[in-house]
N, C-alpha and C positions, 0 to 999 in steps of 0.2 A: 212894160214892167221890168224888163231886165236891164234897161237903161237906168231905172231908178236905183235899182241894187248896186250898180257900179259906181253910181254918183255917191251914193251913202258910203260904200267901202272907200272910195277915194277920200271923201271928206274926213273918215275916222282915221285913215292913214296919214292923211297930211297933218291932221290935228295932233296925232301922237309924234310924228317928227317934228313938228314946230315946237312943241312942249318940251321935247327932250333936247332940243338944241338951242334953248332960249337964250343962252349966255354961256360964256365962258370965264366968267369973272373969278371962279373957284380956282381956276389953274394958277392965277397970279399969287396965291396964297401956299402953293406948293413949293417948298424948298427942296430942290433935288439935291442929294449929296450922294457920291459914289464912295463906298467904302470897300468895295471888292470883298477881298478874303478877310478883311477886318469887321465885317458886318456882324453886329451882334457880340462883339468881344469887349466892349468897353475900352478899347484901345484907340489912340490918336493915329490918323493916317493924313497924307496930303490929299486933298480934294482934287483928284484928277483921275482920268480915265484910265491911266496906266497903272499897272500893278505895284504900286508902292508899299514898302513894308509897314508892318504895324508897330506903334511905340506905346510905351508905359505912360510917358508924360508928354505933355505939349511942348515943353522946352527942347526935349529930345527930337522931336518930329520936326520943328521949326529949323533945328540945326542941321538935320539931315537935309530938308528941302532947301536950305540954302547951299549947302555943299554940293548938292547933285543936280542944280540948276532948276529948281523949283521954286525960287524965291518970290516969284509973283503969285504963287497959289497959297492958299490958307490951310492950315491943319484942322482937321475935323475931328470931333469924338463920335466913334461908331458904336452906338448903344443898340 
């Protein structure tokens, strides 16, 4: 009797695990942006893990990025 209970419990656990890890296709849709201190300000910043300053307009952000060695990075709007 105990063996049947363990088999049933193992079956339910494996079913739950298989259903919860059925695929990570949704991860491809996540667009990760790092705004740092600019998050939620509606300002522009360089998409970098460094703590770059916030800028009011995109052109200002691009100029700062070019001047400070971030020309390969894009500026993002932090809403």
